[in-house]
C-alpha positions as CSV (number, residue, x, y, z in Angstrom):
1,M,56.1,-11.8,46.9
2,A,53.3,-10.7,44.6
3,A,52.6,-12.8,41.6
4,P,53.5,-11.1,38.4
5,K,50.6,-9.8,36.3
6,K,49.7,-11.8,33.3
7,S,50.1,-9.8,30.1
8,R,47.0,-9.3,28.1
9,G,47.0,-10.2,24.5
10,P,47.0,-7.4,21.9
11,A,43.6,-6.1,20.8
12,G,42.2,-7.9,17.9
13,G,44.2,-11.0,18.5
14,Q,46.8,-12.4,16.2
15,G,46.5,-16.2,16.7
16,R,43.6,-17.0,14.4
17,P,43.5,-14.7,11.4
18,G,42.6,-17.8,9.2
19,R,39.1,-17.9,10.6
20,S,38.2,-14.4,9.4
21,L,39.8,-15.1,6.0
22,A,37.9,-18.4,5.7
23,L,34.6,-16.6,6.5
24,I,35.0,-13.9,3.9
25,L,36.2,-16.3,1.3
26,I,33.2,-18.5,1.9
27,A,31.0,-15.5,1.5
28,M,32.6,-14.6,-1.8
29,V,32.2,-18.1,-3.2
30,A,28.6,-18.3,-2.0
31,L,27.7,-14.9,-3.6
32,T,29.5,-15.8,-6.9
33,G,27.7,-19.2,-7.0
34,G,24.4,-17.5,-6.3
35,M,25.0,-15.0,-9.0
36,F,25.4,-17.8,-11.6
37,L,22.6,-19.9,-10.2
38,A,20.2,-17.0,-10.5
39,D,21.4,-16.6,-14.1
40,Q,22.4,-13.0,-13.4
41,P,26.2,-12.9,-14.2
42,T,26.1,-9.1,-14.8
43,P,24.4,-6.3,-13.0
44,R,21.2,-5.0,-14.5
45,L,21.8,-1.7,-16.3
46,G,19.6,1.3,-15.8
47,I,17.9,3.2,-18.6
48,D,20.7,5.7,-19.0
49,L,23.2,2.9,-19.7
50,A,21.0,0.3,-21.5
51,G,18.9,2.8,-23.4
52,G,15.2,3.6,-23.0
53,T,12.9,6.1,-21.5
54,S,12.6,7.1,-17.8
55,I,9.5,9.0,-16.7
56,T,9.1,10.7,-13.3
57,L,5.5,11.3,-12.3
58,E,4.3,13.3,-9.3
59,A,0.9,12.6,-7.7
60,K,-1.6,15.5,-7.6
61,S,-4.8,15.8,-5.6
62,E,-7.8,18.0,-5.8
63,P,-8.2,20.7,-3.1
64,G,-9.4,19.1,0.1
65,Q,-8.4,15.7,-1.0
66,E,-4.7,15.8,0.1
67,S,-5.2,12.6,2.1
68,A,-5.8,10.7,-1.1
69,I,-2.0,10.6,-1.6
70,N,-0.9,7.8,0.7
71,K,1.1,4.7,0.6
72,T,-1.8,2.4,-0.2
73,N,-3.0,4.4,-3.1
74,M,0.5,5.0,-4.4
75,D,1.2,1.2,-4.3
76,T,-2.1,0.6,-6.1
77,A,-1.1,3.1,-8.8
78,V,2.2,1.4,-9.2
79,Q,0.4,-1.9,-9.8
80,I,-1.9,-0.3,-12.4
81,M,0.9,1.4,-14.2
82,E,3.0,-1.8,-14.3
83,R,0.1,-3.7,-15.8
84,R,-0.4,-1.0,-18.4
85,V,3.3,-0.9,-19.4
86,N,3.5,-4.7,-19.6
87,G,0.4,-4.7,-21.7
88,L,2.4,-2.9,-24.3
89,G,4.6,-5.9,-24.7
90,V,7.4,-4.3,-22.7
91,S,9.8,-6.7,-20.9
92,E,11.7,-5.8,-17.7
93,A,9.9,-2.4,-17.3
94,E,10.3,-1.0,-13.8
95,V,7.7,0.9,-12.0
96,Q,8.4,2.0,-8.4
97,T,7.6,4.7,-5.9
98,Q,10.2,7.3,-5.0
99,G,9.5,9.2,-1.8
100,D,5.9,10.0,-0.8
101,R,4.5,11.5,-4.1
102,N,6.6,10.3,-7.0
103,I,6.6,7.3,-9.2
104,I,9.5,6.4,-11.5
105,V,8.7,4.4,-14.7
106,N,11.7,3.0,-16.5
107,I,10.9,1.6,-20.0
108,P,13.6,-0.3,-21.9
109,K,14.6,0.5,-25.4
110,G,12.4,-0.8,-28.3
111,T,9.1,0.6,-26.9
112,N,6.9,3.3,-28.2
113,S,7.7,5.9,-25.5
114,A,4.8,8.2,-26.5
115,Q,2.3,5.4,-26.1
116,A,3.9,4.4,-22.8
117,R,3.7,7.9,-21.5
118,E,0.0,8.1,-22.3
119,Q,-0.7,4.8,-20.6
120,V,1.1,5.5,-17.4
121,G,0.2,9.1,-17.0
122,T,-3.6,8.8,-17.0
123,T,-5.9,8.1,-14.1
124,A,-7.2,4.6,-13.6
125,K,-10.6,4.0,-15.3
126,L,-13.0,2.0,-13.2
127,Y,-16.5,0.9,-14.5
128,F,-19.3,-1.4,-13.4
129,R,-20.5,-3.2,-16.5
130,P,-23.2,-5.9,-16.9
131,V,-21.9,-9.3,-18.1
132,L,-23.3,-10.5,-21.4
133,T,-21.2,-13.6,-22.0
134,V,-18.4,-15.3,-20.3
135,A,-16.1,-18.2,-21.3
136,Q,-12.8,-19.7,-20.5
137,G,-9.8,-17.4,-21.4
138,T,-8.5,-19.4,-24.3
139,P,-9.4,-18.9,-27.9
140,T,-12.5,-20.8,-29.0
141,P,-14.0,-21.5,-32.5
142,T,-17.3,-19.9,-31.3
143,P,-18.2,-18.3,-28.0
144,S,-19.4,-21.1,-25.7
145,A,-22.5,-20.8,-23.6
146,S,-21.5,-23.5,-21.2
147,S,-20.0,-22.7,-17.9
148,S,-16.3,-22.6,-17.4
149,G,-16.4,-25.7,-15.4
150,K,-16.2,-24.1,-12.0
151,P,-18.9,-24.3,-9.4
152,S,-21.0,-21.1,-9.1
153,P,-20.5,-19.3,-5.8
154,S,-23.5,-19.0,-3.6
155,A,-25.0,-15.5,-3.5
156,S,-26.9,-14.0,-0.7
157,S,-28.4,-10.6,0.0
158,S,-30.0,-8.8,2.9
159,D,-31.9,-5.5,3.4
160,K,-28.6,-3.7,3.6
161,G,-27.8,-4.9,0.1
162,K,-25.2,-7.6,-0.5
163,A,-23.7,-9.0,-3.7
164,S,-21.9,-12.3,-3.6
165,A,-18.8,-12.9,-5.6
166,T,-15.6,-14.9,-5.6
167,P,-12.5,-12.9,-4.8
168,S,-10.9,-13.9,-8.0
169,A,-11.2,-11.9,-11.2
170,S,-12.9,-14.6,-13.2
171,A,-16.6,-15.3,-13.3
172,T,-17.7,-18.8,-12.6
173,T,-20.7,-19.0,-15.0
174,Q,-21.6,-17.8,-18.4
175,G,-24.6,-15.9,-19.6
176,R,-26.1,-12.7,-20.9
177,A,-26.7,-9.8,-18.6
178,V,-28.9,-6.7,-18.8
179,T,-27.9,-4.2,-21.5
180,G,-29.4,-1.1,-23.1
181,A,-31.9,-3.5,-24.8
182,L,-33.5,-4.2,-21.5
183,K,-36.8,-2.6,-22.5
184,A,-37.3,-5.3,-25.2
185,D,-35.8,-8.1,-23.2
186,S,-36.4,-7.7,-19.5
187,S,-37.8,-11.1,-18.7
188,P,-35.5,-13.8,-17.1
189,T,-33.6,-15.9,-19.6
190,P,-33.4,-19.5,-18.6
191,K,-30.4,-20.2,-20.8
192,A,-27.3,-18.3,-21.6
193,S,-26.9,-17.1,-25.1
194,T,-24.4,-18.8,-27.3
195,T,-23.6,-15.7,-29.3
196,P,-22.9,-12.2,-27.9
197,K,-25.4,-9.8,-29.5
198,A,-25.3,-6.1,-29.8
199,D,-29.1,-5.8,-29.7
200,A,-31.7,-8.4,-28.6
201,T,-34.7,-6.8,-30.4
202,P,-36.1,-8.7,-33.4
203,S,-35.9,-5.5,-35.5
204,A,-32.1,-5.2,-35.2
205,S,-30.6,-3.4,-38.2
206,A,-28.0,-4.8,-40.5
207,A,-25.4,-2.6,-38.9
208,D,-26.2,-3.9,-35.5
209,Q,-25.9,-7.5,-36.8
210,A,-22.6,-6.7,-38.4
211,A,-21.4,-5.2,-35.1
212,A,-22.6,-8.4,-33.3
213,D,-20.7,-10.6,-35.8
214,K,-17.6,-8.6,-35.4
215,L,-17.9,-8.7,-31.6
216,Q,-18.4,-12.5,-31.8
217,K,-15.2,-13.0,-33.8
218,Q,-13.2,-10.8,-31.3
219,F,-14.6,-12.8,-28.4
220,A,-13.8,-16.1,-30.0
221,A,-10.2,-15.1,-30.9
222,L,-9.4,-13.5,-27.6
223,D,-6.6,-15.2,-25.8
224,C,-6.5,-14.0,-22.2
225,S,-3.5,-16.0,-21.3
226,S,-1.3,-13.3,-22.9
227,K,-0.7,-10.1,-20.9
228,A,-0.6,-8.0,-24.0
229,S,-4.0,-9.4,-25.2
230,R,-5.5,-8.7,-21.8
231,S,-4.4,-5.1,-21.8
232,K,-5.3,-4.4,-25.4
233,A,-8.7,-6.2,-25.4
234,A,-10.6,-3.1,-24.3
235,Q,-8.3,-0.3,-25.5
236,G,-9.9,2.6,-27.4
237,V,-13.5,1.7,-26.4
238,K,-15.9,4.1,-24.9
239,P,-17.9,3.6,-21.7
240,T,-21.0,3.4,-23.8
241,D,-19.7,0.6,-26.0
242,T,-20.2,-3.1,-25.7
243,V,-16.7,-4.6,-25.2
244,V,-14.8,-7.8,-24.9
245,A,-12.5,-8.1,-21.8
246,C,-10.4,-10.5,-19.9
247,S,-10.1,-11.3,-16.2
248,S,-7.0,-9.9,-14.6
249,E,-5.9,-13.4,-13.9
250,G,-6.4,-14.4,-17.6
251,D,-8.6,-17.5,-16.9
252,A,-11.8,-16.0,-18.2
253,K,-13.0,-13.7,-20.9
254,Y,-16.2,-11.7,-21.1
255,V,-18.5,-9.7,-23.3
256,L,-19.6,-6.7,-21.3
257,G,-22.4,-4.3,-21.8
258,P,-22.1,-0.5,-21.6
259,A,-20.9,0.9,-18.3
260,Q,-23.8,1.7,-15.9
261,V,-21.7,3.0,-13.0
262,S,-18.2,4.5,-13.0
263,G,-15.5,4.5,-10.4
264,T,-16.2,8.2,-9.5
265,D,-19.6,7.1,-8.2
266,V,-17.9,5.1,-5.5
267,D,-17.5,7.2,-2.3
268,S,-15.4,4.6,-0.4
269,A,-14.5,0.9,-0.2
270,K,-12.8,-1.0,2.5
271,A,-12.1,-4.6,3.5
272,A,-13.8,-5.8,6.7
273,I,-14.8,-9.0,8.6
274,D,-18.5,-10.1,8.5
275,Q,-19.5,-10.3,12.1
276,T,-22.0,-13.1,11.4
277,N,-19.6,-15.6,9.9
278,G,-16.2,-14.2,10.4
279,Q,-15.5,-14.1,6.6
280,W,-13.7,-11.2,4.8
281,I,-15.9,-8.9,2.8
282,V,-15.6,-5.7,0.8
283,Q,-17.9,-2.9,1.8
284,M,-18.8,-0.2,-0.7
285,E,-20.4,3.2,-0.2
286,F,-21.7,5.1,-3.2
287,T,-22.2,8.8,-3.7
288,K,-25.8,10.1,-3.9
289,G,-25.9,9.9,-7.7
290,G,-24.0,6.7,-7.8
291,A,-26.4,5.1,-5.3
292,K,-29.3,5.8,-7.6
293,K,-27.4,4.3,-10.6
294,F,-26.3,1.2,-8.7
295,Q,-29.8,0.6,-7.2
296,K,-31.3,0.8,-10.7
297,I,-28.9,-1.6,-12.4
298,T,-28.9,-4.1,-9.6
299,G,-32.7,-4.1,-9.6
300,Q,-32.6,-5.0,-13.2
301,L,-29.9,-7.6,-12.8
302,A,-31.7,-9.3,-9.9
303,Q,-34.5,-10.2,-12.3
304,Q,-32.2,-12.4,-14.3
305,Q,-31.0,-15.9,-13.7
306,S,-27.4,-16.7,-13.0
307,P,-25.2,-15.8,-14.7
308,Q,-27.2,-12.9,-16.3
309,N,-27.3,-11.3,-12.8
310,Q,-23.6,-10.6,-12.7
311,F,-21.9,-7.2,-13.1
312,A,-18.2,-6.9,-13.8
313,I,-15.9,-4.5,-12.0
314,A,-13.5,-3.5,-14.8
315,L,-10.4,-1.6,-14.2
316,D,-8.6,-0.3,-17.3
317,G,-10.6,-2.9,-19.3
318,E,-9.7,-5.9,-17.2
319,V,-12.3,-7.6,-14.9
320,V,-11.0,-7.7,-11.4
321,S,-14.3,-9.2,-10.0
322,A,-17.7,-10.3,-11.2
323,P,-20.2,-10.6,-8.4
324,S,-23.8,-11.7,-8.9
325,V,-26.9,-9.9,-7.6
326,R,-30.0,-11.5,-6.0
327,T,-31.8,-8.3,-5.0
328,A,-31.7,-4.6,-5.7
329,L,-28.9,-3.0,-3.6
330,S,-28.9,0.3,-1.8
331,A,-26.1,2.9,-1.4
332,N,-24.2,0.5,1.0
333,A,-23.3,-2.7,-0.6
334,E,-21.1,-5.6,0.4
335,I,-19.2,-8.1,-1.8
336,S,-18.8,-11.4,0.0
337,G,-17.3,-14.7,-1.0
338,S,-14.2,-16.8,-0.4
339,F,-12.0,-13.7,0.3
340,T,-8.7,-13.8,2.1
341,Q,-7.6,-10.7,3.9
342,Q,-5.2,-9.9,1.1
343,S,-7.7,-10.4,-1.7
344,A,-10.3,-8.4,0.1
345,E,-7.9,-5.5,0.6
346,D,-6.7,-5.7,-3.0
347,L,-10.3,-5.4,-4.3
348,A,-11.1,-2.5,-1.9
349,N,-7.9,-0.7,-3.0
350,V,-9.0,-1.1,-6.6
351,L,-12.5,0.3,-5.9
352,S,-11.1,3.2,-3.8
353,Y,-8.4,4.1,-6.3
354,G,-10.9,4.3,-9.1
355,A,-12.9,6.8,-7.1
356,L,-10.1,9.0,-5.8
357,P,-9.4,12.3,-7.5
358,L,-5.7,11.3,-7.9
359,S,-3.8,12.2,-11.0
360,F,-0.2,12.4,-12.0
361,K,1.9,15.1,-13.6
362,E,5.1,14.5,-15.5
363,Q,8.1,15.9,-13.7
364,S,10.7,14.8,-16.2
365,V,11.1,12.5,-19.2
366,T,14.6,11.2,-20.2
367,T,15.2,9.3,-23.3
368,V,18.5,7.6,-24.0
369,T,19.5,5.7,-27.1
370,A,21.3,2.3,-26.8
371,A,24.3,3.8,-28.5
372,L,24.5,6.7,-26.1
373,G,24.0,4.4,-23.1
374,G,26.9,2.2,-24.3
375,E,29.1,5.2,-24.7
376,Q,28.3,6.4,-21.1
377,L,29.0,3.0,-19.7
378,Q,32.3,2.8,-21.5
379,A,33.2,6.3,-20.3
380,G,32.3,5.3,-16.7
381,L,34.4,2.1,-16.9
382,I,37.3,4.1,-18.3
383,A,37.0,6.6,-15.5
384,G,36.9,3.9,-12.9
385,A,40.0,2.2,-14.4
386,I,41.9,5.5,-14.4
387,G,41.0,6.1,-10.8
388,L,42.0,2.6,-9.8
389,A,45.3,2.9,-11.7
390,L,46.1,6.2,-10.0
391,V,45.4,4.7,-6.6
392,V,47.6,1.7,-7.3
393,I,50.4,3.9,-8.6
394,Y,50.3,5.9,-5.4
395,L,50.2,2.8,-3.1
396,V,53.1,1.2,-4.9
397,A,55.2,4.4,-4.9
398,Y,54.6,5.3,-1.3
399,Y,53.9,2.0,0.5
400,R,55.8,-0.4,-1.7
401,G,55.2,-4.0,-0.4
402,L,52.2,-2.9,1.6
403,A,50.5,-2.1,-1.8
404,L,50.1,-5.9,-2.3
405,I,47.9,-6.1,0.7
406,A,45.9,-3.1,-0.4
407,L,45.4,-4.6,-3.9
408,L,44.3,-7.9,-2.5
409,S,41.8,-6.0,-0.3
410,L,40.5,-3.9,-3.2
411,T,40.1,-7.1,-5.2
412,A,38.0,-8.7,-2.4
413,S,35.9,-5.5,-2.2
414,G,35.4,-5.5,-5.9
415,I,34.2,-9.1,-6.0
416,L,31.7,-8.5,-3.1
417,T,30.4,-5.3,-4.7
418,Y,30.0,-6.9,-8.2
419,T,28.2,-10.0,-7.0
420,L,25.9,-8.1,-4.7
421,M,25.0,-5.7,-7.4
422,S,24.2,-8.6,-9.7
423,L,22.1,-10.3,-7.1
424,L,20.2,-7.2,-6.0
425,G,18.9,-6.7,-9.6
426,P,16.4,-9.6,-9.5
427,A,16.0,-9.3,-5.7
428,I,15.0,-5.7,-5.2
429,G,15.1,-4.3,-8.8
430,F,18.4,-2.5,-8.4
431,A,19.7,-1.2,-11.7
432,L,23.2,0.1,-12.3
433,N,22.9,3.6,-13.7
434,L,25.6,6.2,-14.4
435,P,25.4,7.9,-11.0
436,A,25.7,4.5,-9.4
437,V,28.9,3.9,-11.4
438,C,30.1,7.3,-10.1
439,G,29.4,6.1,-6.5
440,A,31.4,2.9,-7.1
441,I,34.3,5.0,-8.4
442,V,34.2,7.3,-5.3
443,A,34.1,4.1,-3.2
444,I,37.6,3.2,-4.5
445,G,39.0,6.2,-2.7
446,I,37.0,5.5,0.5
447,T,38.3,1.9,0.6
448,A,41.9,3.0,-0.1
449,D,41.6,5.6,2.7
450,S,40.8,2.8,5.2
451,F,44.0,0.9,4.2
452,I,46.1,4.1,4.5
453,V,44.8,4.8,8.0
454,Y,45.8,1.3,9.1
455,F,49.2,1.4,7.4
456,E,50.1,4.8,8.9
457,R,49.2,3.6,12.3
458,I,51.6,0.6,11.9
459,R,54.3,2.8,10.6
460,D,53.8,5.1,13.6
461,E,54.3,2.2,15.9
462,I,57.5,1.2,14.1
463,R,58.8,4.7,14.4
464,E,58.5,4.4,18.1
465,G,60.9,1.4,18.0
466,R,58.5,-1.5,18.0
467,T,59.0,-4.6,15.9
468,L,56.4,-5.4,13.2
469,R,54.2,-8.0,14.8
470,P,53.5,-6.0,18.0
471,A,53.1,-2.9,15.8
472,V,50.5,-4.6,13.7
473,E,48.4,-5.5,16.7
474,R,48.9,-2.3,18.7
475,A,48.0,-0.2,15.7
476,W,44.8,-2.0,15.0
477,P,42.5,-0.6,17.9
478,R,43.5,3.0,17.1
479,A,43.0,2.5,13.3
480,R,39.8,0.6,13.8
481,R,38.2,3.5,15.7
482,T,39.2,6.0,13.0
483,I,38.0,3.7,10.2
484,L,34.6,3.2,11.8
485,V,34.0,6.9,12.4
486,S,35.0,7.8,8.9
487,D,32.8,5.1,7.3
488,F,29.9,6.0,9.6
489,V,30.0,9.6,8.4
490,S,30.1,8.4,4.7
491,F,27.3,6.0,5.3
492,L,25.2,8.6,7.1
493,A,25.7,11.0,4.2
494,A,24.7,8.3,1.7
495,A,21.6,7.4,3.7
496,V,20.4,11.1,4.0
497,L,21.1,11.5,0.2
498,F,19.1,8.4,-0.6
499,V,16.1,9.6,1.5
500,V,15.9,13.2,0.4
501,T,16.6,12.7,-3.4
502,V,14.4,11.3,-6.2
503,G,15.4,9.5,-9.3
504,K,18.9,8.6,-10.5
505,V,20.7,10.4,-7.7
506,Q,19.5,7.6,-5.4
507,G,21.6,5.2,-7.4
508,F,24.7,7.1,-6.4
509,A,23.6,7.2,-2.8
510,F,22.7,3.5,-2.7
511,T,26.0,2.4,-4.3
512,L,28.0,4.7,-1.9
513,G,26.2,3.3,1.1
514,L,26.7,-0.3,0.0
515,T,30.4,0.1,-0.8
516,T,30.9,1.8,2.6
517,L,29.4,-1.1,4.4
518,L,31.5,-3.5,2.4
519,D,34.6,-1.4,3.3
520,V,34.1,-2.2,6.9
521,V,33.6,-5.9,6.2
522,V,36.7,-6.1,4.0
523,V,39.0,-4.2,6.5
524,F,37.9,-6.3,9.5
525,L,37.7,-9.7,7.8
526,F,40.3,-9.4,5.1
527,T,42.8,-6.6,5.5
528,K,43.6,-7.0,9.1
529,P,44.0,-10.9,9.0
530,V,46.2,-10.6,5.9
531,M,48.3,-8.0,7.5
532,T,48.7,-10.3,10.6
533,L,49.8,-13.1,8.3
534,M,52.2,-11.0,6.3
535,A,53.8,-9.7,9.5
536,R,55.0,-13.3,10.1
537,T,56.9,-13.4,6.9
538,K,60.6,-12.6,6.7
539,F,60.2,-10.0,3.9
540,F,58.0,-7.8,6.1
541,S,59.2,-8.6,9.6
542,S,62.8,-8.0,8.7
543,G,62.0,-4.5,7.4
544,H,63.0,-5.1,3.8
545,P,63.6,-1.8,2.0
546,W,60.8,-2.7,-0.4
547,S,58.4,-3.8,2.2
548,G,57.3,-0.3,3.0
549,L,58.1,-0.9,6.7
550,D,61.9,-0.3,6.7
551,P,62.7,1.3,10.1
552,K,65.6,3.3,8.7
553,R,63.4,4.9,6.0
554,L,60.7,5.5,8.6
555,G,63.2,7.2,10.9
556,A,62.6,4.8,13.8
557,K,64.0,6.0,17.2
558,P,64.8,4.1,20.4
559,P,61.9,3.7,22.7
560,L,61.1,6.8,24.9
561,R,61.4,4.8,28.1
562,R,65.1,3.9,27.3
563,S,65.8,7.6,26.9
564,R,64.2,8.5,30.2
565,R,66.2,5.7,31.9
566,V,69.5,7.1,30.7
567,N,68.8,10.8,31.6
568,A,67.0,10.1,34.9
569,P,68.8,11.7,37.9
570,T,70.7,9.2,40.2
571,D,71.5,11.4,43.1
572,P,68.5,12.1,45.4
573,K,69.9,15.5,46.2
574,E,69.7,16.5,42.5
575,A,66.0,15.8,42.3
């Protein structure tokens, strides 16, 4: 006699629903705790809700220079614009790329939007300026001629032309470099000047002396530890002016002579490894006109003692590097020092970006007042509450007791969505804007739809004459496939929308995709286990009229196999 086949357990299992519930509860507690530990109890609000100005910029290139618009240069542009906006004293400004050619600048309320638009929309200004004086970045009673306390980097050169520099933005020594007054003061100076001067000739006019005194006061009062001071130090000056400037790191301040070479004179720059010592260097190539300018100024600087032989690479008025020169350099120059790969690439990007014919055109500018943003947020929350209330009313009226499971699942989904949105603000810069709120409202319907699919599958099983516990487990595999297909289509639509759109619509796509993924998590780890546990209670398993699973109300019929057994022919002749 053949041994009876062992029955296989129902798909999904029904013995350990507590594990899934424990897992999702731990996740909710962890996310909630992380939200408060990160001091981010609420999601960051976008410009359209918090108030402010949103600027969309599109990169443009000159004919034949389309390759200039690439990821490296776009990322460098974002860094420059972010520094410009922060220099205006703006807090929590957001600058990020959108697609391949667009940059979005979100400036919170309380900022001069016209000034910000002017700052972020202009091309980066790169100049090579001789160093006149350098000191530590903190305010001093008078400009000090002593060194900043750091050892001077060793500088070397070759026939190819090399300039030695530290990779940091700060210079390591102080001194006066070559200026327009070189004709009267071209001999090496053994000692750095203690006072920045506008003119070194003995016949300097009273106006020149007044300008020198004013420059000295600016230099002494300059505090480079402040981002706003660093950005404003050289604002409004011309390339032909003598200026005060800060290093981009804020640990040094300079007096710089008139610009001798501009960024447009640089043909290309790249980070490379010196084959002789294996150290990272930055290689520069100048245009024909730029090579002549650079050779002339480096020839003059090479006659000076350190630190008068330094030239500053100033981007938007901030010194990103200050290498020293030992000999006149040709069209191909190398900046060497204690570079890492990242620092060498950063400096090369700065040099390249200043030389590229890359500009930006405003696509759109949206300004929202704080009052209007508050009204929009309130309207969005009211719309969400109305939508949720309608879903609840429908669930209670049609599914009765099953509505409790749906409400618990919606609550779990809401907690996960809220905490993730709060944590994604500081993590990736996510900001909740009005389209994102719309995406969250649409997600209520998507999540409720998953519950309805599962509930209807269970009711179908009961209509076929099965009791509740087997019905719950047999309905799950069929409902699971439908839910996964439906959510996959929704997520795919959100992903495509996120990729092909620019601006605030991406907020809608991101929220829709996030809530769709959370719907799968909630249905698998919360709704299904809770339904399994509820099926073991007397209220649901007995088919209470208010449980939503009453066999009489559902029109349950005897199993089909019982009907076939009664009507099957018994006489072989009748077959």
